[in-house]
N, C-alpha and C positions, 0 to 999 in steps of 0.2 A: 470417698479416699481410696487410693491406688492400693492396689495388691502388691505384698512383698514380693521383690525380684525373684525369689528361689522359686514362689509359686507360679509366677508369669513364667520360668523357665522349664519346671515340670510340667504343666500344661503345654508349651510348645513341643517339648519333647514327646509327650504322649500322641499329640498330635500327627506328630511326622511319625511315628512307630505305626498310628492307624492307618495314614495313607499308605506307609511303605508295605503293610500286610495286604492292603487292598489291591495293590499294584502287582504285586506278586502273585496272589491269588488270581488275579485277572490273567496273568500271562501266563500263569501253571494251567488255567482252564482254558485258555487258546492252545496251547501245545498239546494238551490231552486231546481235545477236540479234533484238532488237524489231523491226526494219524494215530499210528500204535507205537509201543514203546521202543520200537527198532528204527523209529525215524531218528535221524542223526547219529547212529551208530555205525562203525565201520563192520560190516557184514561179515560173518564168520560163515554163514551159507553159502554155495556154491550151486550152479545150476549141475545136475544128475541127479543120481539115484542115492535115496536117504533112508537110514533105517530108525525105527522110533519104537520104544515100548509102550503100549496103549491097552488097557485091560489085561494086564499079565503076558501079553504076546508081542513079538516080535513082528511090527509090520513095515513096510516099505512104502515110498510115495518118490515119485519123479518130480522135481523142482524147476523151473526155467525163470531164470531172472532176466530182465531186459537187458539188452546189451549195452545200453548206456545207464545202467542203472545210476539215478542220483538218491543219496540216502535222505535228504532234505523233501522230498517228493513223494506224498504218499498215493500209492498206487493201486488200480483195481486188483482184486483177487479174483483168479477162476477157476475152478475144480472141473476138470474135464473126467467124467465117471465112465470105467467100461463095461462092456456087457457080458452076460454069461459067457464064460470059456474064452472072453477077452482077458488083453493085459493092460497096464499101465504103460507098457511099450508101445502097444498097438493106438493107444489114445495120443500119445507123445509124438510118435512119428509120424502118424497118419496113414501107417499101413502101405497098403498099394496104391493109392494115391498120393502119397508123399506128404510134403511140407505144406501144401495147400489144404490139406484136410487135418493137419496137426491141431488137435483140442476142440474136433468136429470143426474146422476152418477157422476158429476165432483167434489163435495166435497171430496168423498171418493177418488178418484183418485189424487188429491191435495195434501192430507196427510198434513194437517196444511201449505200448503204455500202459500193460498189465503183466503181473506175476502169475505163472500159472502152476499148478498142482495137479497130478495126476495120481492117486492112490490104487494100492493095490488089493482087490478083494480076497477074502479068505477063500481058498478053492475056486480062485477066478469066480467068483461070486458076490454078492451081497445079501446073504440071509438076515444079518442085522439082528443075532440071537441075542436076547435082553439088551438090546440098544448097543452092542459094541460097535457097529460101523458107525453110528452116530458119534460117539465117544472118540472113535479114531479121527473123524474130522475136527472135533473139539480140540485133540491133541496137536493135531497137525498144525491147526491156526495158531493155537497158543506158542509152539516154537518156533515157526516161521513170524510171527508177527512180532516177537518178541526180540528178531534178527533184522528184519526187514521192515522199509517202512509202507505200512499199507492203510489205504483209508478206508477204515472199518463201516463206511456207508454204502461201499460199492464193492460187498461179496457177492460172489455168482457162481450157480452149480449147474451142470448141464450133463445128461448121458443119454445111452441108448439102451433100451428093452431093460435088461435088470439095472445097469447104470440109471435109465431112467426111472426106475422104482426106488432108487437109492437118492436120485434127486428130488423126487415127490416127497420122501422119508423126511428129507431135511427141510422141505416146505412146509412138512407139517409142524416138525418139532422144533426148529429153529428159524421160525419166520421172522423172529425180531433180530436174527444174527446176518441173514441173506437178504440181500436186495431184491434178486429176482433168481427165477431158475427157468431152464429149458427141458422141457421132457421131450426125447425123441421115441416115439411106439412104446411109451410105458404101461405100467399096471401096477397096482399095490401088491409089490412083492416084498418089499422089505418094511411093511408096517406102516403106520401111520400114528406115533404118539403125539396127541395133542390134536393138530388139524382145524383150529377154529380162529385163527389169527390170519390177517390179511397178508399177503405176500404177491408180489408181481410176478405173474406166471404165463408161460407159454407152452403149448402144448401142439406138437406135431405128429401125425398118423396118417398111415395108409389106409385108403378104403379096402384094400384086398387083403390086408396083413392076417395070414392064416396062423401065427404065433401066438400074438397078443392080438384079439380082436380089436377093432377100432372102437367098441361099445366100452371097453375097458379104460381107452384112452378118455374118451369121453367122460366118465365117471369121475377120474380124477381131474378133468378140466372145471367139471360142476362144482366139485367141492368151492375152488378158490372162485368160481363166479358168484356163489353164497357170499363168502367170505369177504369179497372185495367188493361187495354191493351193488354188482352190476346188474345190469337187467336180463333176465333169462330170454334166451332165444334158443331155436335151432339154427345154428350157421349153417351157409350152403357148403354143399361139398361137392367135388366133381364127379360127372357121371361115369361110369365105368366104360373104359374104353376109349375115353378122352386122353389120358396118359398126360394129363395137367394137373393144377392145383389150385386151391382158393384160400385166400388169408383172410380171417376175418378178426378185425377189432371190438372186442364189446363196448357198448356204450353203457353209459351211467355208472360205470365203474369209481369208485371212491378215489379223490386225487391221490395220483402217485400208487396207484395199485390196479394197471390195466393187466388186463387178461387178452391173450390172442390166440385162436385156434388155426393152425394151418392143415389144412387136409389134402392129402394127393392120393392120384390114382396109380397105386404102386404097392407092394406087398410090405414085409419088415425090414424095414432100410432107414438108416437115417441120411441117405445121401440121394434120393431118387433125381430123375432128370428128366425134365418134360419132355414128351414127344418120344419116350422110348420107354420101356418096362426094364431098364436096366440101371444100376446105381453107381455113381462116379462122383468122389468127393472133390475132384478138380473142377466139376462142372456143376453139381449141385446148386439149386437156388435155396436151399436151406441154409446153409452158412451165413449167406446175407441178410436173410430174414431173422436169424438169431441176432446176428450182429446190430441188427437196426433196432431190435427190441432192447438189447442190453445197452448200447451205446445211448441211448436215450437219457437214462439216469445221470445226475451229476453229482457230486458231492454236495452233503448236505453237513459235514464234518470239520467246517469253521474255514480258517482265512487262507488256506493252501490246498486248493480244489485240485483234485486228481486229474491227470493230464488228457487232453483232448489229443485225439490222434492228428500227428502231424506228417505232412507229406515227405515220402522219400527224396533224396536228392534226385531231381532230374537225371535220365542219361542223356550222354553227349548224342544228338542226333547223328547216325550214322545207319547206311543199309544195313538190315538184318534179315537172316532166313526167318522161316515161318517158326512160331513159337511152338514147342511141344505141348502136347495135349494136358499136361499136370501143372502148368504155368500159368500164374495170374498176374496181371498187368492193367496198365493204362495205356490208352492210346493218345500219344500225344504228337501234336501237329508241329512241324518245324518252323514254318513261317509264324504260327501264332505262339508257339511257347504253352500252348494249353491242351488240355485233355478232353476227349469226347466224354459226353456227360449227358445224363437223362434227367431232365428238368424237374426239381422237385421230389427224385427217387421215384417217377411214374413209370408203372411198368404193363399198363395196359396196351392191347393192341393198336397199332397205329402211332404210339408215341414217337414224337419227330425228336431227333437228337440233335445236341448243339455243342459246341465248346467253352470250356469253362475254367477258371485257373483251377490246377491239378492238386488233389487231396485223394485221403486214401478212402473216402467212403464207398461204400458197395455201388453207388449209382456211377462210378468211374471204373470198377474193375471187371475185366474182361476174362473168361479163359477160351481158350482156342481148341477144338477138337472135332475131326471128320471134316475140316472144311470151314464150320460154323463159328462164328464170333458171339459169346455168350454173357450175357449180364442180366441181374436181377431176374433171372429164371425165364427170358426170353432172348430170342437171336437176332442179331442185327441184319436188316432186310431191306433190300433194294425192291421197292415198289415193282410187281407184273408190268412189262413193259416201260418201264422207268427210261426215258431218255437223259442226254446231258441236262444238269440243272436240277434232277427230282430230288428231293429231302429222302435220307433215309430215314428208317422207322425201327422200332421195335416189334416184333411178331411172334407168335406161338412158333417154336422151332419145328421145321420138318427138312425133309432133303432135298427140296428142289432147287435148282440152281442159282436162284435170287437170293440164297442165305449161305452160297458158297462163297469162300473170299482166299484170295491167294497174295502172300507176302512175297513180294519181289526183291532183287537185288539192289535196285536202285532206290528202296525205300517206299515204293508205292503198293498200294492194296487195291487189287481189281475184284470187281464183280464178277462171278461165273455165270450169270446171267446174259451181259451185254459186252464185258470186256472194259466196261469204264471204272473210272479210278475215283477212290473215296476223295473227297475234297472238301475243303472250308471256304466259303463264301468271303470271309473275314478274317482279321485277326482277334477283335474284341471278345470278351464275354457276351456270349450268348449267340455268337456268329452260326449262322445254321453249318449242317454236313449234309453233304449231295453226293451224288454219282457224277460225274463230270468227264468229257473228252480227255484222254490223259496226255499230259503235257511234261510230266517229270520235274515242275516246278515245286519251290517249296511248300505252297498249300496243298500239295499232294502227297509229301512226304510224311512219314510216320515212324515213330520210334516207340518200342515199350519200355513203360517207365515203369 
């Protein structure tokens, strides 16, 4: 016997409602997972200085929104934390090193794929009394993420000295909020509430630091070596007088929770420069290593992943003067339309360079100062007694002529050792970069992109 028509109709209606509810739930879940509540909204926040109430006090932070901000794209969120007696403005501006060191160099390398925040500490420090500074970060995130589109799986914090101590404190207490932290020359200065959960961790410290001894940095690192299940070791560190650095990625760590340790022969600075005992945010290798560490993490928040860095529009080839020491750039060959590249980001002495499709990753980013072209903490080097056709390489920086390069008005770049010109042997990906007898042709003309 068939069921009455009204029963069949009711059952069909119920089934339709169930399917509709399931559909809405699935869509709602995807939207929530893809980004914060600010996604899809017309933002009211703008780049600049903002005031916020936190723990009953007026606090300030600087916000930097990508120039091409899209409210449907979840962005990385990066905090840059100042040092004792530093300010949020120092982090935001890059100080004496300028824009190439803004947010410890990460803002330039991110190339409009991240939102940056620099909060101001009380009395220019991060005492974190009763956890009030951790609460400040919570409050800033709540305000920003309600207005802007942030990927909640890609939040990062970094800081130097006292700011490093605050980054460590966030790693301890907010390991389930931040994806990774980078601690420049830090110590346990802002407390460690919790400290038992894993988080991706990078520590950087000078072996001659006379403000916060490197043993303090090692202690911070070792907590997350344990938390992340890494194989314990005493990673190599450079010798005194070497004016170099050593970067070690720990083995055995839980998937997604790496630990990296970078030790350098220098003092209390976040911006050491190999081959010297000076510091320079435009020339330091640390910004590239930190970007390499942070940028390895991809979105786990749904169908709209955080954007990957995209190359800036290539400059129109034209003769240009020598770049200023504070400028970072790519060397783009006019004939090939491709950029000088260190294969697989290798930085060992003797690494032979090539050209490859231009991008913004650190293995194509150069700085220029004192006549040297530097990338990945090493210098562009024409091997001693090189003749025409010899491939150029990366090598520890020094002041000899074979690492001296001159940008000429016709677009060529000449070696100080032999007056040969930087040259490409072809125009395709992986074509070799050499020095050769100067002829002024397009294979020897370069622009800074």
